[in-house]
N, CA, C and O of each residue as an XYZ file, in Angstrom:
596
protein
N       0.841     -1.063      0.092
C       0.102     -0.016     -0.005
C       0.879      1.273     -0.087
O       1.853      1.356      0.661
N       0.651      2.120     -0.742
C       1.504      3.399     -0.999
C       0.818      4.680     -0.426
O      -0.251      5.128     -0.839
N       1.555      5.198      0.558
C       1.130      6.558      1.127
C      -0.368      6.476      1.771
O      -1.282      7.155      1.303
N      -0.541      5.650      2.809
C      -1.818      5.639      3.461
C      -2.081      6.964      3.956
O      -1.180      7.798      4.050
N      -3.439      7.229      4.323
C      -3.876      8.420      4.970
C      -3.480      8.335      6.446
O      -3.916      7.431      7.159
N      -2.601      9.340      6.928
C      -2.337      9.366      8.431
C      -2.361     10.986      8.724
O      -1.613     11.784      8.159
N      -3.220     11.283      9.575
C      -3.361     12.678     10.186
C      -2.589     12.932     11.521
O      -2.535     12.028     12.355
N      -2.077     13.961     11.713
C      -1.316     14.211     12.999
C      -2.376     14.205     14.083
O      -3.420     14.851     13.995
N      -2.023     13.387     15.178
C      -2.826     13.082     16.254
C      -2.881     14.426     17.309
O      -3.790     14.510     18.135
N      -1.975     15.315     17.214
C      -1.895     16.336     18.041
C      -0.950     17.491     17.464
O      -0.021     17.250     16.693
N      -1.276     18.740     17.908
C      -0.245     19.818     17.464
C       1.058     19.708     18.304
O       1.185     19.397     19.488
N       2.017     20.055     17.351
C       3.354     20.077     18.157
C       4.578     20.123     17.160
O       4.429     20.327     15.955
N       5.732     19.926     17.733
C       7.010     19.922     16.937
C       7.363     18.565     16.621
O       7.446     17.696     17.489
N       7.592     18.345     15.288
C       8.102     17.016     14.808
C       9.517     16.669     14.908
O      10.413     17.495     14.735
N       9.691     15.561     15.161
C      11.304     15.082     15.405
C      11.300     13.714     14.552
O      10.309     13.004     14.384
N      12.593     13.477     14.043
C      12.694     12.166     13.431
C      12.851     11.223     14.519
O      13.285     11.663     15.583
N      12.543      9.906     14.408
C      12.633      8.845     15.332
C      14.087      8.869     16.014
O      14.287      8.732     17.221
N      14.986      9.053     15.109
C      16.437      9.046     15.674
C      16.679     10.011     16.797
O      17.579      9.801     17.610
N      15.817     11.174     16.871
C      16.043     12.160     17.870
C      15.460     11.885     19.246
O      15.672     12.636     20.198
N      14.718     10.782     19.323
C      14.096     10.403     20.539
C      15.173      9.693     21.556
O      15.835      8.715     21.211
N      15.269     10.302     22.848
C      16.233      9.887     23.728
C      16.229      8.480     24.156
O      17.243      7.976     24.639
N      15.217      7.875     24.013
C      14.940      6.402     24.297
C      15.468      5.505     23.208
O      14.982      5.598     22.081
N      16.481      4.597     23.482
C      16.969      3.815     22.307
C      15.959      2.767     21.775
O      16.125      2.273     20.660
N      14.968      2.442     22.523
C      14.020      1.535     22.139
C      13.179      2.000     20.961
O      12.683      1.247     20.122
N      13.067      3.399     20.992
C      12.385      4.043     19.695
C      13.419      4.590     18.733
O      13.243      4.461     17.522
N      14.584      5.249     19.264
C      15.628      5.894     18.319
C      16.251      4.727     17.436
O      16.734      5.012     16.340
N      16.246      3.471     17.879
C      17.009      2.426     17.058
C      15.882      1.578     16.318
O      16.179      0.500     15.802
N      14.583      2.081     16.273
C      13.624      1.339     15.513
C      13.377     -0.131     16.025
O      12.979     -1.022     15.274
N      13.628     -0.300     17.278
C      13.348     -1.704     17.954
C      11.958     -2.257     17.586
O      11.753     -3.442     17.321
N      11.086     -1.352     17.593
C       9.619     -1.522     17.528
C       9.127     -1.343     16.150
O       8.111     -1.895     15.729
N       9.893     -0.537     15.444
C       9.427     -0.227     14.054
C       9.847      1.054     13.696
O      10.529      1.658     14.524
N       9.561      1.643     12.540
C       9.854      2.898     12.061
C       8.752      3.923     12.640
O       7.646      3.492     12.966
N       9.066      5.248     12.757
C       8.082      6.216     12.955
C       8.720      7.499     13.139
O       9.758      7.777     12.539
N       8.165      8.277     13.921
C       8.627      9.682     14.124
C       8.027      9.999     15.536
O       7.346      9.191     16.167
N       8.357     11.288     15.977
C       7.983     11.861     17.263
C       7.358     13.236     17.134
O       7.564     14.002     16.193
N       6.524     13.486     18.243
C       5.994     14.774     18.211
C       6.235     15.333     19.719
O       6.022     14.641     20.715
N       6.644     16.496     19.756
C       6.600     17.167     21.164
C       5.330     17.926     21.253
O       5.190     18.965     20.609
N       4.425     17.471     21.996
C       2.911     18.038     21.943
C       2.874     19.320     22.452
O       3.730     19.721     23.240
N       1.829     20.086     22.015
C       1.643     21.513     22.260
C       0.115     21.469     22.723
O      -0.314     22.423     23.372
N      -0.578     20.578     22.464
C      -2.015     20.628     22.686
C      -2.347     19.615     24.034
O      -1.451     19.146     24.737
N      -3.666     19.395     24.233
C      -4.001     18.587     25.335
C      -4.840     17.316     24.842
O      -5.138     16.443     25.657
N      -5.164     17.235     23.684
C      -6.025     16.135     23.219
C      -5.296     15.278     22.119
O      -5.006     15.851     21.069
N      -4.995     14.020     22.271
C      -4.589     13.132     21.190
C      -5.854     12.630     20.587
O      -6.767     12.153     21.261
N      -5.875     12.759     19.232
C      -7.107     12.344     18.556
C      -6.593     11.142     17.590
O      -5.391     10.919     17.441
N      -7.510     10.462     17.012
C      -7.276      9.287     16.228
C      -6.724      9.808     14.932
O      -7.294     10.722     14.336
N      -5.510      9.186     14.436
C      -4.901      9.705     13.259
C      -5.580      9.052     11.883
O      -5.309      9.400     10.734
N      -6.398      8.165     12.225
C      -7.203      7.345     11.139
C      -8.455      6.702     11.848
O      -8.576      6.583     13.067
N      -9.318      6.327     10.947
C     -10.405      5.457     11.619
C      -9.875      4.147     11.620
O      -9.111      3.723     10.753
N     -10.349      3.399     12.757
C      -9.976      2.028     13.037
C     -10.482      1.564     14.366
O     -11.569      1.932     14.810
N      -9.647      0.721     15.012
C      -9.995      0.125     16.207
C      -8.820      0.369     17.322
O      -7.615      0.361     17.068
N      -9.360      0.569     18.500
C      -8.357      0.887     19.664
C      -8.062     -0.732     20.064
O      -8.890     -1.452     20.623
N      -6.816     -1.112     19.690
C      -6.257     -2.479     19.949
C      -5.984     -2.627     21.327
O      -6.564     -3.466     22.017
N      -5.039     -1.770     21.803
C      -4.644     -1.740     23.183
C      -4.638     -0.351     23.654
O      -4.167      0.573     22.991
N      -5.230     -0.209     24.942
C      -5.258      0.974     25.738
C      -4.692      0.749     27.048
O      -5.343      0.202     27.939
N      -3.413      1.179     27.210
C      -2.742      0.999     28.546
C      -3.566      1.706     29.539
O      -3.992      2.840     29.324
N      -3.829      0.965     30.771
C      -4.657      1.596     31.857
C      -4.003      2.809     32.449
O      -4.678      3.586     33.125
N      -2.787      3.005     32.244
C      -2.071      4.238     32.772
C      -2.317      5.342     31.850
O      -1.987      6.462     32.241
N      -2.890      5.209     30.581
C      -3.128      6.308     29.557
C      -1.956      6.665     28.881
O      -2.079      7.508     27.993
N      -0.796      6.185     29.119
C       0.392      6.795     28.648
C       0.728      6.317     27.116
O       1.604      6.852     26.435
N      -0.103      5.220     26.671
C       0.130      4.696     25.394
C      -0.992      3.926     24.861
O      -1.755      3.346     25.633
N      -1.132      3.885     23.717
C      -2.264      3.023     23.073
C      -1.723      2.607     21.577
O      -0.866      3.214     20.934
N      -2.406      1.470     21.198
C      -2.207      0.914     19.808
C      -3.408      1.032     19.053
O      -4.410      0.571     19.599
N      -3.554      1.586     17.832
C      -4.646      1.664     16.908
C      -4.276      0.903     15.711
O      -3.150      0.830     15.218
N      -5.426      0.307     15.272
C      -5.161     -0.426     13.995
C      -6.349      0.208     12.936
O      -7.543      0.288     13.224
N      -5.805      0.590     11.788
C      -6.534      1.232     10.822
C      -7.515      0.163     10.238
O      -7.436     -1.031     10.527
N      -8.524      0.740      9.320
C      -9.407     -0.221      8.724
C      -8.604     -0.892      7.462
O      -9.106     -1.863      6.896
N      -7.574     -0.454      7.112
C      -6.684     -1.118      6.106
C      -5.465     -1.853      6.592
O      -4.597     -2.276      5.829
N      -5.439     -1.994      8.002
C      -4.264     -2.917      8.522
C      -3.089     -2.336      9.139
O      -2.179     -3.034      9.583
N      -3.093     -0.876      9.179
C      -1.917     -0.296      9.746
C      -2.064     -0.281     11.255
O      -3.108      0.135     11.757
N      -1.036     -0.728     12.011
C      -1.027     -0.810     13.555
C      -0.001      0.359     13.814
O       1.106      0.420     13.280
N      -0.511      1.272     14.695
C       0.376      2.319     15.197
C       0.332      2.532     16.673
O      -0.727      2.667     17.285
N       1.550      2.559     17.244
C       1.684      2.799     18.763
C       1.845      4.350     18.992
O       2.743      4.981     18.434
N       0.947      4.921     19.827
C       1.295      6.345     20.252
C       1.666      6.259     21.733
O       0.822      5.960     22.577
N       3.055      6.548     22.067
C       3.528      6.456     23.380
C       3.722      7.863     23.996
O       4.773      8.484     23.836
N       2.778      8.300     24.639
C       2.921      9.731     25.194
C       3.917      9.904     26.136
O       3.804      9.364     27.236
N       5.041     10.698     25.809
C       6.163     11.007     26.691
C       6.955      9.658     26.899
O       6.623      8.552     26.473
N       8.104      9.987     27.662
C       9.065      8.965     27.852
C       9.033      8.622     29.393
O       9.078      9.545     30.207
N       8.961      7.395     29.777
C       9.031      6.983     31.229
C       7.747      7.549     31.957
O       7.745      7.650     33.184
N       6.655      7.917     31.194
C       5.405      8.321     31.698
C       4.580      7.271     32.430
O       3.740      7.580     33.275
N       4.846      6.041     32.080
C       4.330      4.816     32.708
C       4.365      5.006     34.360
O       3.486      4.588     35.114
N       5.441      5.650     34.727
C       5.735      5.781     36.203
C       4.693      6.871     36.887
O       4.592      6.990     38.109
N       4.004      7.578     36.024
C       3.090      8.354     36.659
C       1.767      7.666     37.028
O       0.897      8.317     37.606
N       1.584      6.376     36.715
C       0.499      5.435     37.129
C      -0.846      6.187     36.824
O      -1.752      6.130     37.655
N      -1.004      6.902     35.635
C      -2.130      7.327     35.112
C      -2.377      8.899     35.479
O      -3.222      9.579     34.898
N      -1.527      9.387     36.520
C      -1.698     10.739     36.751
C      -1.323     11.694     35.593
O      -0.221     11.636     35.049
N      -2.326     12.611     35.225
C      -2.001     13.543     34.051
C      -2.757     12.949     32.906
O      -2.899     13.759     31.989
N      -3.277     11.787     32.691
C      -3.771     11.274     31.646
C      -5.314     11.132     31.895
O      -5.648     10.842     33.043
N      -6.241     11.296     30.999
C      -7.599     11.224     30.989
C      -7.975     10.281     29.743
O      -8.109     10.775     28.623
N      -8.137      8.947     29.969
C      -8.391      8.094     28.823
C     -10.004      8.271     28.408
O     -10.938      8.223     29.209
N     -10.099      8.469     27.098
C     -11.406      8.846     26.579
C     -11.937      7.685     25.855
O     -13.089      7.745     25.425
N     -11.256      6.685     25.681
C     -11.860      5.452     24.762
C     -11.447      4.104     25.678
O     -10.761      4.208     26.694
N     -11.893      2.998     25.242
C     -11.520      1.803     25.939
C     -11.037      0.816     24.713
O     -11.267      1.065     23.530
N     -10.377     -0.271     25.156
C      -9.844     -1.256     24.225
C     -11.136     -1.812     23.468
O     -12.208     -1.984     24.048
N     -10.938     -2.062     22.179
C     -12.032     -2.534     21.270
C     -12.909     -1.497     20.763
O     -13.797     -1.801     19.966
N     -12.734     -0.209     21.178
C     -13.620      0.656     20.620
C     -13.341      1.050     19.177
O     -12.194      1.028     18.731
N     -14.306      1.380     18.508
C     -14.176      1.676     17.078
C     -13.936      3.310     17.018
O     -14.685      4.026     17.683
N     -12.931      3.870     16.252
C     -12.718      5.283     16.297
C     -12.694      5.804     14.878
O     -12.292      5.166     13.906
N     -13.159      7.006     14.869
C     -13.075      7.699     13.531
C     -12.017      8.760     13.610
O     -11.765      9.329     14.672
N     -11.395      9.028     12.476
C     -10.292      9.869     12.287
C     -10.686     11.338     13.086
O     -11.626     12.036     12.708
N      -9.963     11.630     14.053
C     -10.364     12.969     14.697
C     -10.915     12.847     16.031
O     -10.944     13.809     16.798
N     -11.428     11.499     16.390
C     -12.103     11.372     17.630
C     -11.004     11.460     18.799
O      -9.885     10.961     18.684
N     -11.377     12.042     19.758
C     -10.410     12.289     21.072
C     -10.190     10.933     21.612
O     -11.134     10.143     21.640
N      -8.965     10.584     22.063
C      -8.398      9.482     22.469
C      -8.029      9.526     23.922
O      -8.502      8.763     24.765
N      -7.058     10.570     24.183
C      -6.666     10.674     25.506
C      -6.392     12.169     25.649
O      -5.893     12.789     24.710
N      -6.724     12.793     26.861
C      -6.451     14.057     27.285
C      -5.205     14.021     28.218
O      -5.081     13.131     29.060
N      -4.364     14.924     28.065
C      -3.119     14.966     28.801
C      -3.055     16.372     29.576
O      -3.681     17.341     29.144
N      -2.359     16.433     30.610
C      -2.119     17.578     31.411
C      -0.690     17.814     31.196
O       0.146     17.273     31.920
N      -0.332     18.692     30.116
C       1.093     18.931     29.848
C       1.755     19.760     30.955
O       2.959     19.588     31.147
N       1.060     20.669     31.720
C       1.605     21.336     32.729
C       2.122     20.377     33.880
O       3.202     20.569     34.439
N       1.315     19.382     34.177
C       1.678     18.377     35.246
C       2.850     17.609     34.690
O       3.847     17.445     35.393
N       2.783     17.123     33.449
C       3.897     16.199     33.056
C       5.248     17.195     33.043
O       6.275     16.755     33.558
N       5.245     18.325     32.549
C       6.498     19.253     32.592
C       6.823     19.435     34.011
O       7.932     19.131     34.451
N       5.849     19.943     34.767
C       6.225     20.166     36.332
C       6.939     19.026     36.908
O       7.873     19.293     37.664
N       6.637     17.712     36.661
C       7.221     16.581     37.164
C       8.597     16.090     36.491
O       9.207     15.076     36.831
N       8.958     16.935     35.533
C      10.127     16.603     34.830
C      10.211     15.622     33.710
O      11.274     15.197     33.257
N       8.989     15.283     33.281
C       8.884     14.192     32.243
C       9.173     14.948     30.951
O       8.828     16.110     30.740
N       9.931     14.061     29.999
C      10.208     14.392     28.633
C       8.746     14.134     27.885
O       8.278     12.995     27.869
N       8.199     15.009     27.401
C       6.691     14.780     26.692
C       7.019     14.328     25.236
O       6.067     14.071     24.500
N       8.163     14.223     24.811
C       8.461     13.576     23.439
C       7.584     12.331     23.152
O       7.644     11.350     23.892
N       6.859     12.374     22.189
C       5.743     11.221     22.018
C       6.151     10.482     20.738
O       5.936     11.019     19.651
N       6.777      9.174     20.821
C       7.124      8.413     19.681
C       5.703      7.892     19.015
O       4.744      7.520     19.690
N       5.730      7.925     17.822
C       4.546      7.275     17.076
C       5.213      6.392     16.182
O       5.946      6.840     15.302
N       4.996      5.038     16.354
C       5.667      4.012     15.712
C       4.700      3.019     14.929
O       3.694      2.544     15.458
N       5.101      2.738     13.585
C       4.219      1.918     12.789
C       4.673      0.454     13.143
O       5.719     -0.019     12.697
N       3.874     -0.190     13.922
C       4.025     -1.674     14.320
C       3.876     -2.645     13.012
O       4.417     -3.750     12.983
N       3.177     -2.186     12.051
C       2.917     -3.062     10.964
C       3.866     -3.053      9.848
O       3.628     -3.680      8.815
N       5.014     -2.312     10.031
C       6.068     -2.522      8.995
C       6.236     -1.155      8.140
O       7.276     -0.992      7.501
N       5.322     -0.277      8.127
C       5.361      0.940      7.381
C       6.710      1.627      7.671
O       7.194      1.503      8.796
N       7.340      2.336      6.735
C       8.558      3.193      6.878
C       8.088      4.800      6.737
O       7.178      5.120      5.972
N       8.742      5.677      7.483
C       8.410      7.012      7.319
C       9.613      7.414      6.298
O      10.822      7.427      6.528
N       8.906      7.741      5.083
C       9.925      8.136      4.058
C      10.327      9.535      4.140
O      11.464      9.839      3.777
N       9.531     10.409      4.571
C       9.845     11.865      4.598
C       8.952     12.605      5.594
O       7.739     12.404      5.654
N       9.583     13.438      6.344
C       8.887     14.374      7.246
C       9.028     15.667      6.619
O      10.157     16.058      6.325
N       7.895     16.456      6.354
C       7.872     17.556      5.305
C       7.967     18.811      6.130
O       8.244     19.841      5.515
N       7.770     18.885      7.499
C       7.728     20.197      8.179
C       8.322     19.942      9.639
O       8.390     18.805     10.106
N       8.699     20.948     10.247
C       8.939     20.851     11.624
C       7.877     21.025     12.743
O       8.002     20.628     13.901
N       6.729     21.732     12.174
C       5.826     21.992     13.020
C       4.465     21.346     12.479
O       4.336     21.296     11.256
N       3.457     20.857     13.276
C       2.182     20.288     12.740
C       1.100     20.747     13.602
O       1.277     21.131     14.758
N      -0.104     20.693     12.966
C      -1.483     21.089     13.631
C      -2.187     19.602     13.627
O      -1.978     18.700     12.816
N      -2.989     19.595     14.641
C      -3.827     18.428     14.791
C      -4.642     18.161     13.438
O      -5.186     19.088     12.839
N      -4.690     16.871     13.011
C      -5.377     16.360     11.988
C      -4.725     16.820     10.568
O      -5.306     16.522      9.525
N      -3.596     17.497     10.552
C      -2.661     17.750      9.359
C      -2.408     16.489      8.728
O      -2.045     15.470      9.315
N      -2.623     16.615      7.485
C      -2.278     15.025      6.768
C      -1.095     15.228      5.724
O      -0.724     14.223      5.118
N      -0.543     16.305      5.492
C       0.596     16.398      4.492
C       1.945     16.474      5.118
O       2.877     16.963      4.480
N       2.114     15.996      6.390
C       3.486     16.118      7.111
C       4.382     15.130      6.834
O       5.553     15.424      6.591
N       3.982     13.941      6.837
C       4.810     12.701      6.651
C       4.315     11.871      5.452
O       3.134     11.776      5.117
N       5.237     11.354      4.921
C       5.080     10.252      3.758
C       5.345      8.915      4.417
O       6.444      8.777      4.955
N       4.448      7.872      4.448
C       4.557      6.623      4.968
C       4.460      5.688      3.765
O       3.601      5.881      2.905
N       5.372      4.627      3.690
C       5.290      3.670      2.583
C       5.400      2.230      3.184
O       5.356      1.247      2.444
């Protein structure tokens, strides 16, 4: 499949996956992707599909698109240690979502005040490659920022 539709799940600053300070992501152990330093408070669905995994701590989720793309959105680094504080989960595992549906609300001020890196890796677990990142900033639901193949 060439250039599937993928919309940005939140406003923020884009980074290449190599710039993520956690080697699990930067070395592509889990797959290729990119990262966003979020500036908004709501992560939304980047495509229509199913919530395959929703971590009870709210720090991460896996979505699967209608055409088989699985993507991990991992909000911040080491944020599992917050045990859910600062995350408001708006969906549950198994839910069907439409592109743009709110998934998780985050309290950026809380995460920043506690010293957490809010860099959010977005990893394509189903093998897609990020071919090009077209800009350094994105707005929520923007579709022309990355090319995936």
